[in-house]
Every structure is written in structure tokens, then in C-alpha cells.
FIPADREN-954397 format. One line per 2 residues: number of its first residue (from 1); their letters; for each residue z, y, x of C-alpha. Coordinates in steps of 0.001 Angstrom, whole numbers. Last residue first. Example, Ala and Ser with C-alpha at 12.3 -4.5 7.8 and 13.67 -1.06 7.14 Angstrom:
residues 2
2> SA> 7140 -1060 13670; 7800 -4500 12300
//
This chain:
residues 536
536> KV> -30368 12309 -24270; -26803 11406 -23825
534> DL> -25960 8649 -26356; -23127 7623 -28600
532> LN> -22501 4199 -30151; -20835 2496 -27139
530> FP> -18263 5263 -26800; -15401 3446 -28500
528> ES> -13237 5769 -30595; -10111 7934 -30150
526> GT> -7871 10175 -32290; -7162 8060 -35356
524> PH> -9518 10144 -37488; -12555 8949 -35422
522> PI> -14934 11312 -33735; -18541 10333 -34418
520> YG> -20825 10870 -31451; -24437 10069 -32170
518> EV> -25857 12534 -29690; -24569 14288 -26621
516> DK> -27454 16459 -25320; -26080 19465 -27311
514> SA> -23274 19437 -24679; -19838 18908 -26104
512> AV> -16761 20639 -27328; -14367 18471 -29326
510> PP> -12320 20336 -31821; -9008 19112 -33188
508> TT> -8805 19408 -37055; -5076 20205 -37125
506> HA> -1935 19503 -39157; 767 22033 -38352
504> IP> 4437 22912 -37718; 6957 20488 -39206
502> FW> 10482 21687 -38303; 12114 18325 -38008
500> PA> 15299 16402 -38907; 15434 18491 -42091
498> DE> 17848 16453 -44339; 16352 17902 -47524
496> HI> 12760 17354 -46346; 13556 13874 -45214
494> IE> 15067 13029 -48624; 11953 14357 -50458
492> QA> 9579 12536 -48052; 11388 9225 -48773
490> EL> 10922 9684 -52589; 7203 10113 -52266
488> YY> 6976 7165 -49891; 8748 4811 -52246
486> KT> 6524 5891 -55180; 3429 5329 -53080
484> RT> 4481 1788 -52308; 4577 1048 -55991
482> EQ> 1075 2289 -56428; -84 478 -53387
480> DM> 1102 -3055 -54563; 1801 -5249 -51540
478> ET> 5540 -4338 -51293; 7061 -5525 -48035
476> QA> 6441 -2311 -46032; 7350 -102 -48936
474> AK> 10789 -1716 -49341; 11320 -1175 -45609
472> LL> 10449 2443 -45961; 12766 2960 -48942
470> DH> 15682 1184 -47347; 15315 3197 -44215
468> VE> 15206 6501 -46067; 18503 5679 -47713
466> DS> 20085 4372 -44504; 19178 7669 -42780
464> KY> 19228 7814 -38995; 17453 10625 -37277
462> LA> 17189 10249 -33475; 14906 13316 -33649
460> IN> 12805 11495 -31071; 11823 8926 -33740
458> GG> 8797 7302 -32116; 8807 8176 -28475
456> SP> 10967 8260 -25372; 14073 9647 -27078
454> NA> 14223 6584 -29446; 15294 6285 -33081
452> ND> 12722 3681 -34065; 14844 1397 -36349
450> KD> 16417 4556 -37847; 13077 5456 -39411
448> LL> 11584 8796 -38820; 8504 8676 -36564
446> VY> 7357 5050 -36840; 8508 4456 -40398
444> LF> 7181 7796 -41795; 3981 8052 -39782
442> ND> 2550 4566 -39401; 4087 3617 -42722
440> PD> 1898 6175 -44465; -1176 4025 -43583
438> GN> -4337 5321 -42010; -4081 3109 -38969
436> DG> -3149 5062 -35912; -2167 8465 -37207
434> TW> -2071 11195 -34568; 1442 12240 -33682
432> GL> 3150 15301 -32390; 5849 16471 -30108
430> FK> 7976 19550 -29383; 11713 19121 -28670
428> MD> 14893 20675 -29907; 18473 20320 -28760
426> YS> 17429 18514 -25590; 20002 16713 -23450
424> VD> 18290 13283 -23888; 16461 13416 -20553
422> EG> 15168 10025 -19540; 12971 9733 -22660
420> ST> 9884 9511 -20508; 7774 11598 -22940
418> HT> 8407 15073 -21474; 8541 13819 -17932
416> DW> 5155 12193 -18097; 3619 15159 -19999
414> DN> 4708 17837 -17536; 7793 19756 -18607
412> VI> 8414 23249 -19883; 12021 24166 -20783
410> VE> 12364 26971 -23313; 15999 28322 -23507
408> LN> 16757 29467 -27061; 19443 31985 -27864
406> IN> 20055 31557 -31559; 21350 34869 -32946
404> VE> 19424 34703 -36217; 16796 37223 -35206
402> KL> 16701 35672 -31711; 15217 32618 -33438
400> ME> 11909 34381 -33844; 11485 35227 -30101
398> QI> 12154 31607 -29038; 9764 30367 -31771
396> AQ> 6975 32588 -30305; 7809 31359 -26783
394> AT> 7542 27704 -27880; 4173 28449 -29515
392> IK> 2920 30138 -26336; 3989 27088 -24269
390> PQ> 2436 24632 -26641; -959 26170 -27085
388> PM> -3357 23555 -28678; -677 21696 -30598
386> YP> -1892 18664 -32651; -4720 17796 -30270
384> RP> -2418 18239 -27244; -2411 21094 -24843
382> NA> -792 21062 -21373; 2658 22107 -20374
380> FT> 4999 20165 -22623; 7883 21587 -24581
378> HL> 11710 21183 -24516; 13673 23646 -26643
376> TA> 17198 24278 -25504; 20143 25783 -27442
374> DF> 22651 28647 -27236; 24646 29632 -30392
372> GD> 24711 31926 -33338; 27550 34285 -34186
370> AY> 27665 33089 -37812; 27708 29504 -36552
368> GA> 30360 27927 -38795; 27939 25959 -41131
366> EA> 28402 28568 -43875; 27559 31269 -41317
364> LL> 24412 29436 -40272; 23426 29026 -43880
362> AK> 23851 32802 -44551; 21869 33634 -41420
360> AK> 18991 31404 -42621; 19061 33072 -46018
358> EV> 18821 36435 -44397; 15901 35306 -42187
356> DY> 13739 33920 -45062; 10438 32352 -44127
354> GY> 9410 29406 -46293; 11344 26207 -46737
352> DQ> 8271 24225 -47838; 8264 22899 -51311
350> VE> 7790 19133 -51776; 5499 18454 -54754
348> DN> 2572 17698 -52486; 4086 14363 -51496
346> YG> 1541 12453 -49397; 1286 8819 -50487
344> WI> -2326 8556 -49395; -3016 10097 -46009
342> SP> -5282 13171 -45711; -2349 15475 -46669
340> PL> -674 14733 -43404; 2687 12883 -43484
338> PN> 5688 14485 -41643; 5879 16963 -44572
336> KA> 5635 20734 -44767; 2721 21318 -42326
334> PK> 798 24612 -42107; -3037 24228 -41530
332> GI> -4537 24263 -38083; -7944 24723 -36503
330> GE> -8364 28407 -37489; -7118 30059 -34318
328> YL> -4179 27722 -33857; -1933 30629 -32614
326> KI> -2288 32054 -36050; -415 29080 -37350
324> LE> 2671 30353 -35665; 2609 33604 -37696
322> DK> 2311 31704 -40960; 5167 29478 -39841
320> DI> 7609 32343 -39630; 10656 30557 -38187
318> AL> 14142 31463 -39557; 13916 29235 -42568
316> NI> 13351 26029 -40780; 16145 27139 -38330
314> AQ> 18471 27504 -41269; 17584 24046 -42591
312> RV> 18518 22511 -39194; 21748 24500 -39198
310> MK> 22523 23294 -42767; 21954 19698 -41787
308> ES> 24454 19863 -38895; 23870 17445 -36023
306> MP> 21795 20047 -34324; 24720 22549 -34129
304> GE> 27025 20295 -31965; 27182 16639 -31015
302> KS> 23695 15405 -30345; 22486 12663 -32729
300> TN> 20308 15035 -34772; 18240 16060 -31713
298> FA> 15972 18419 -33761; 12248 17675 -33651
296> MY> 9578 20406 -33524; 6363 19293 -35046
294> GV> 2661 18657 -34739; 1091 16364 -37324
292> NM> -2086 14204 -37371; -4840 12806 -39504
290> SP> -7339 15728 -39582; -10983 14690 -39087
288> RR> -12160 15439 -35573; -14376 18535 -35352
286> II> -17490 18442 -33241; -18421 21836 -31739
284> QL> -21797 22040 -29968; -23278 23377 -26743
282> SE> -26663 24412 -25284; -27376 27028 -27960
280> DG> -24135 28838 -27221; -22733 30862 -30117
278> EV> -20678 27960 -31462; -19217 27419 -28025
276> TQ> -18126 31041 -27705; -16631 30915 -31298
274> ID> -14556 27897 -30250; -13237 29659 -27125
272> QP> -10324 31354 -28931; -8933 27956 -29964
270> NL> -8650 26902 -26233; -10507 23645 -26038
268> GT> -8205 20705 -25313; -10972 18082 -25505
266> MM> -14172 18017 -23514; -17664 16615 -23432
264> DI> -20650 16561 -21014; -19030 17653 -17786
262> SG> -20781 19306 -14845; -23005 21233 -17159
260> AQ> -21957 24668 -16135; -20716 25471 -19628
258> LE> -18744 22273 -19621; -17314 23058 -16235
256> LF> -16251 26509 -17418; -14549 24861 -20321
254> RA> -12443 22625 -18088; -11476 25636 -15974
252> GN> -10284 27446 -19121; -8315 24544 -20436
250> DP> -6480 23984 -17112; -5540 20331 -16416
248> IT> -9020 18963 -15399; -8707 15148 -15476
246> RF> -12133 13470 -15528; -12937 10434 -17639
244> IV> -16226 9066 -16317; -18275 6819 -18596
242> ED> -21197 4786 -17235; -24453 3094 -18378
240> IK> -25032 4895 -21678; -26485 3220 -24804
238> AT> -23588 889 -25048; -24300 -2652 -26321
236> EG> -23590 -3153 -29968; -21164 -6035 -30307
234> FY> -20847 -9155 -28240; -20861 -7140 -24985
232> DE> -22773 -8848 -22231; -24042 -5723 -20453
230> NK> -20549 -4166 -20521; -21330 -623 -19515
228> SL> -19368 843 -16659; -15999 2689 -16534
226> TI> -14697 5308 -14182; -11355 6934 -14293
224> RD> -10957 10379 -12614; -8788 12910 -10837
222> DP> -5040 12802 -11551; -4971 9193 -10284
220> IW> -8286 7860 -8895; -8975 4931 -11153
218> EE> -11996 2709 -10617; -14384 194 -12323
216> FV> -13024 -816 -15758; -15676 -2459 -17917
214> FP> -17117 -928 -21151; -17956 -2327 -24583
212> GT> -14669 -4269 -24788; -13707 -7814 -23814
210> GV> -10618 -6909 -21741; -9521 -6519 -18117
208> PN> -7400 -3628 -17028; -6528 -3204 -13314
206> KF> -4136 -226 -13340; -1658 -1629 -15870
204> FN> -2213 -5093 -14353; -243 -4031 -11345
202> EG> 2891 -5920 -12351; 1070 -9194 -12349
200> YK> -2518 -8758 -11118; -3686 -12419 -11206
198> EI> -1500 -13539 -14126; -2631 -10582 -16301
196> AE> -6264 -11159 -15102; -6145 -14875 -16128
194> PS> -4564 -13896 -19501; -7558 -11520 -20252
192> AI> -6361 -8810 -22544; -6549 -8572 -26371
190> GF> -6359 -5016 -27715; -3251 -4430 -29940
188> PP> -2711 -990 -28556; -6196 1 -30043
186> MA> -4978 -302 -33691; -6887 -2842 -35708
184> LT> -3889 -5158 -35921; -1988 -2489 -37757
182> QL> -4513 -2165 -40593; -4237 -5926 -41115
180> FP> -420 -5872 -41307; -149 -2620 -43405
178> AN> 1383 -4495 -46447; 3844 -6730 -44508
176> PE> 5140 -9619 -46426; 8290 -11195 -44950
174> SL> 9140 -13665 -42207; 5466 -13717 -41069
172> TF> 3381 -16645 -39998; 184 -15730 -38033
170> KV> -2630 -18282 -37685; -5386 -18361 -35104
168> EY> -8785 -20074 -35357; -11402 -20293 -32582
166> DG> -10376 -23354 -30614; -8364 -24584 -33551
164> TA> -4949 -23964 -35268; -3893 -21639 -32350
162> EV> -424 -20470 -33234; 1409 -17173 -33792
160> KE> 4965 -17586 -35155; 7764 -15639 -36740
158> II> 6179 -12216 -36839; 8634 -9961 -38658
156> GG> 10224 -8866 -35446; 9333 -11062 -32538
154> MD> 11760 -9604 -30071; 14743 -9932 -32352
152> EE> 17944 -8868 -30537; 16102 -6414 -28214
150> SA> 14234 -5140 -31274; 11108 -5770 -33270
148> GF> 10401 -4127 -36599; 6695 -5069 -36704
146> MY> 4941 -1650 -36491; 7399 303 -34246
144> GY> 8514 -2611 -32226; 4965 -3727 -31470
142> YS> 3977 -116 -30832; 6564 283 -28082
140> FD> 5568 -2844 -26126; 8333 -2824 -23498
138> GS> 10364 -5921 -24336; 8141 -8208 -22392
136> TT> 8847 -11263 -24500; 7182 -10361 -27791
134> WR> 4149 -8735 -26251; 3526 -11617 -23795
132> EF> 3785 -14140 -26696; 1320 -12003 -28658
130> NY> -1142 -11940 -25710; -870 -15682 -25038
128> VV> -1404 -16525 -28724; -4607 -14451 -28801
126> DE> -5779 -16047 -25579; -5100 -19513 -27104
124> AT> -7561 -18631 -29886; -10379 -18434 -27372
122> FD> -12156 -15877 -25152; -13991 -17442 -22195
120> TG> -13435 -16199 -18660; -16013 -14074 -16944
118> DH> -13695 -11347 -15557; -14930 -8942 -18163
116> FK> -13618 -11336 -20895; -16175 -13463 -22594
114> VD> -17092 -13758 -26290; -19350 -16258 -27962
112> DR> -17018 -18253 -30221; -15946 -15375 -32454
110> LQ> -12644 -15916 -34231; -11560 -17133 -37674
108> FT> -8223 -15502 -38642; -5452 -16916 -40807
106> WV> -2605 -14783 -42169; 515 -16425 -43681
104> LG> 3307 -14576 -45329; 1594 -12686 -48086
102> DD> 2881 -14958 -50841; -642 -15717 -51987
100> SV> -1661 -16642 -48487; -3843 -14268 -46476
98> NW> -7405 -14625 -45422; -9584 -13697 -42423
96> ET> -13105 -13239 -41131; -15089 -12543 -37981
94> AL> -12175 -12010 -35603; -12962 -10551 -32239
92> SP> -14252 -7512 -34219; -14567 -7603 -37965
90> RV> -14165 -4450 -40081; -11052 -2579 -41294
88> ET> -11225 623 -43369; -9600 3389 -41273
86> SD> -12599 5597 -41547; -15760 7007 -39710
84> KK> -16705 4252 -37273; -15152 1413 -39271
82> YR> -11813 301 -37893; -11502 -2746 -35671
80> VL> -10271 -6266 -36047; -8956 -8818 -33537
78> PD> -8459 -5970 -31058; -11120 -5196 -28392
76> YV> -10374 -3812 -24954; -12056 -1667 -22312
74> QN> -13351 1277 -24322; -10161 1734 -26456
72> TV> -8233 1427 -23187; -9670 4765 -22048
70> YI> -8855 6949 -25139; -5701 4948 -25495
68> SE> -4314 6249 -22146; -5106 9868 -22987
66> GD> -3656 9413 -26549; -172 8546 -25373
64> TV> 1533 5436 -26811; 1556 3239 -23827
62> KS> 2700 -300 -22709; 588 -2556 -24942
60> PD> -2579 -625 -24047; -2316 -1623 -20345
58> LQ> -4310 1196 -18787; -1285 3378 -17902
56> LS> -243 7000 -18047; -3780 8309 -18571
54> DN> -4526 11679 -16867; -4046 14943 -18740
52> GR> -6258 17916 -19713; -9532 16161 -20602
50> GF> -13133 16230 -19459; -15589 13372 -20423
48> VL> -18521 12784 -18139; -21152 10576 -19728
46> TK> -23514 8832 -17294; -27013 7390 -17527
44> KG> -27455 5431 -14280; -30626 5795 -12229
42> DA> -28846 5126 -8853; -29137 8780 -7870
40> DK> -27454 9854 -11146; -28956 10099 -14613
38> TD> -28226 12803 -17129; -30462 15141 -15121
36> DS> -33551 12963 -15888; -33226 13601 -19659
34> SK> -33160 17320 -18933; -29804 18962 -18821
32> NG> -28778 22243 -20231; -25582 23875 -18766
30> TG> -27585 26835 -17562; -28122 25594 -14048
28> AD> -25232 24209 -12215; -26506 23810 -8756
26> ET> -28996 26700 -8656; -26644 28964 -10499
24> CA> -23781 27956 -8179; -25988 28685 -5103
22> AL> -26990 32112 -6577; -23419 32890 -7335
20> VF> -22348 32011 -3837; -25032 34272 -2246
18> IV> -24299 37139 -4531; -20631 36762 -3682
16> AL> -21344 36798 25; -23561 39844 -286
14> FL> -20734 41670 -2081; -18233 40638 522
12> TF> -20451 42048 3261; -20763 45309 1281
10> LF> -16998 45410 763; -16299 44944 4413
8> AL> -18822 47684 5403; -17215 50045 2920
6> NR> -13713 49199 4155; -14836 49740 7807
4> KK> -16444 53116 6790; -13290 54153 5027
2> LM> -11113 53415 8074; -13349 55476 10251
//
């Protein structure tokens, strides 16, 4: 009797599953869309972009995370932008510029036909307003990183920004700054509407208003952000009518939605799924050029083992990097420097530590830790372009360090908690960086200079070297690239010896997309405006 009831139940369940699968197939199809399918009931052509994390804020001056910048790069324009496939600078809100012979005065001519999304006109005074806001707010991370600002000197090397005409703006610097123009092209330096900033006040971060190719419409936290085409954009008007950034935390679930056709593009593809995409006629893999680094930082300022150079060197020796790279499934190459090989100034003469457990044990013994010690490794839950499987990578390092008697506790945090900087108890911490402007300064100064020692971003190793600082500052003020290269080569040698990091990998992050997505060119900096792509 019991068996009959079980059989009847299973038969009913089987019919239910068949019904659901049929319904799903009818709704989702094969993942292929006709040109009519890309339009919604209102006739809009929509691109749905799937990602693992939501944006933190939509005020580009207050964030450094890629998920926020992906969105703000659509809404705001900086004075200059990068070309679509390189970090060479092209005009944007500024049409032309010149610099004085001493490198201290930069003058920009601005477009006279631009409106913000709220209908107000863009003028030179708006540029002045934005820079004054950035230098008085105290919470623009990138401004401090790139221009040497601090609580004591909020303006950093920028002494003055002034409107010298309705459509002309002049910057006066206290010292030459070689990457100045490249820096201004970074998405965080997007120009916002002063009227909107005044209107929304503290809530501006969720009501962004810029001049970019897309206009902000709606943000449902941890679900979606919706943007619409800016019909009056001064540049190339978008070919699509709407962009929806959907937050789908699980890689596998996100991939299933791509296969079903409910999203058009996705980041954070599990490396093992790349081959599946390549074998699917309705999908495509688009690889972003490598300009990044994933790493494990040591808390060099914490009293105890991590403050000892020999301990940090020993940990570098105790981890089998070749085994870790296997977790990247072909999208990663081993890193030995903070700077990726694609950036000029890379020091290829530096020799990686290699894998040598016995040598690691000897160094630990010499440092007074022959019996090992307990330590913590903080990691993040969801994948990043520079680290596709962070939890598994942390667990692999945990197992390897047991060989040298280091008992590692892995602490997994959500992205907000991981990057907040509120918890400074970590001994080791995963993070990574995608280059913003193609200049070595953007890696070495931002990530390892004592000016940027900060647990919430930048130099999370809290590494402070006067020798490295002097080299990096000299490189900033030197306008000759050959001389700058020499400074960077020397700085990388010192950093390698001091070992504030265990560098892990440089990646070519894959973007998986429907074959219907055309004209998409992923930028080396990690994000790009979507006005040039189309969904057929």
C-alpha cells in the first residue's frame, strides 16, 4: 500500500515537472532572440546585463568598486575619455587642451552644446563646482589617490580650478603631474549636475544626474538598475533604448538566465563554463584585455608575524602559485609584480619567489616562528574579474599554509563589509585592482604608497616605505617617460623584497553574451559606455 502511494506521488510529480519544463521552454525558448524579441511591450530595445553584485553608490566620486563604476560610466562624462580600445585620451566634455611649458597650468576648451539630464546647461562653472565639491567633501577616494590629497591638504597638487570663460577652464598645479590628463579621463571624475546635487543633497548617490549617453531611471537595491537612452547626447547616441543592470549573486544561476535568454550579457562566468559558452551557437565569449591584478595583502602594520618581512617572504614561498592558477581555468596568468605586464614600466627582471616549503620553514624559524602561528584571511563571497573563485582560492591557500604550521582561519564577507575598512583585524586580505588609466602610477602609487595606506581601499597592506614613496613621487613629477620607467623599475624591486603582498594573477576576464549583442568592445579599464553596442 505504501509503495503504491509512493508510485502515485512520483507519477504526479513527474507530470508536474514535465508541465513546468514545457512552460519554461515556451517562455525562455532556446536563448536565441529575434529582432522583435529584443523589444518590450513599449517597443523599447533593451539590453539586460547580469552581474554578481549590486552597485554601492551612483555618485562616482564616492566609490572605487567596479560594479558602481559600470553604471556611472553610462550616466556621466568626464572632461576627456579614453578611446574605445585603449587608454589613449580623446575629447569628451572638453574639445581641446594645452599645458604650459613648466607642466603647471592646464587649460581646457569645453563644448558649448551640452545639457545635463535635468535640462540645465553645462558650462565651465560646473567643472569648478565639481572640483570644489570633491576637494571639500573629504570622501573622494580617487581624488586622494591620484592627486595626493589628505585631510590636511584637501586639494592635493591642484592649487586652483577657475572658469576663465563660459566654456574655458584652467587648472593650476603645485607641481607637474605626468598622468594628469590620463587621470581626468577616469570615470570617477565624471561631471555631475550642480543643481541636482543641491536638490538631492545626501541622497544624490541614488539620484545620479550627468551628461552621459544614458539617463538614470530607477534603482531597486539588490535587484536592478534601469537606465534609458539620452536622446540629446552630444556624442554618438545609443543604439539601444534601455539598459537594465540585474544583480544575480550566484554565477550558475546567472549563467542559466543567459542560456534561457532572460539576460543578454553577464560577468562573473565560472571558468569551467567558458567551454560550454564556446560550444553554444547562440552565445559568445568576449575577453576583456588584461590590465589587472589579484592579490593577497599582508597587514604590515599589525603587531605580530605580518609585520616581519621574513614571515611575508616565507608565506610567498609556501604557496604553490601554479596550483592556484589552475582555479582560473585558463583566464589567469601568474603575477609576480603589482603592475601587470600590459602596462609600460613593468619589471620583468624581478624573479618570483617560487614554491619552496623547506625554505619557507627556514625563514619562519629565523623570524622566531618555527612552530608557526594562527592567522586570519579575509575574502569576499562573490567573484571579481581578477579572482573568479575567491572562496575556493582562500581554502587552497589555507591548506598549503598548513605545511608550514600556519593555521589560517578563512573569513568570508559580503563585498560591502569586505571593502568598508571597519575591520582592521585581518592578517591577510584578498583584493584586486583593474587599472583606471593605463599609467603605472595608478597601480603602484594607489596600491602601495604610504600616502594611500587605508584599510578601506588603496593600500590595504598598510605598507609604508619612504624609499618607495620617494621613487613614486619623483615619477609623478617627471614628464619624461624613459626616466619615469627607471623609477618604477626600481620601486618594483623594493616592493618585491619587502613582500607586502602575495601577488596571485593577472586575468583576461570573460564576458559571456548572446550572439545578438553586436559592437561590444570591452575596455582594458574594466568598464565602458554602452552607446556603441547594439542588440540585433
